[in-house]
SEGU-6596 format. One record per residue (C-alpha): x, y, z. Coordinates in steps of 0.02 Angstrom, whole numbers, plus 50000, padded with zeros to 5 digits. Layout:
BEGIN
XYZ/...
end
This chain:
BEGIN
536375549357541/537855538357581/539565541157504/539465525157400/537885530357308/538615547857282/540165540457197/539045529557087/538075545057035/539705553856992/540285538856890/538635538556794/538775557156757/540575554856701/540065540556585/538675551056509/539855565756484/541115554156400/539745547656286/539235565356241/541035569956201/541195554356092/539635558955996/540185576955970/541925571155918/541165558655798/540085572055718/541615583355698/542645569255618/541195564755504/540985582955450/542845583955411/542745567855312/541245573855213/542175590055178/543685579955119/542605570754992/542535586854893/544425588254877/545255586354707/546135570154758/544515562054817/543535567854666/544875560754550/544935544454646/543045543154646/542965546654459/544305533954412/543955519954537/542205523354601/542865524354779/543505538054893/545285537654958/545725526055102/546025540355222/544315548055185/543465531255209/544415528955372/543785545555438/541995541955384/542055525055471/542885532255627/541565545855637/540145533355633/541015522155761/541255536955880/539445542355860/538825524555892/539975521956041/539475538556117/537635534956093/537805517756171/538755525056318/537435538356347/535985526256332/536695510756416/538115517856523/537085517356683/537725500256729/538995502056869/539695485556933/539455482057119/540985482557226/541555468357339/
end
């Protein structure tokens, strides 16, 4: 195994670990957002306007984006550009 292929393997592993961390972080943020939907402020906002508060919607959206980004990185992160 030459040093160049070893560094590519390390980069691939690093990318997959980063993707895994993104997915776990996204799940945590999404769980916190779902928990926040049960707060008094969100329940009042949902009752009066039919929508959750902006901060709760931000966390829900951020959670889904992190999960999607992490999944894409794990699945398609194998591509390592060739050096010159």
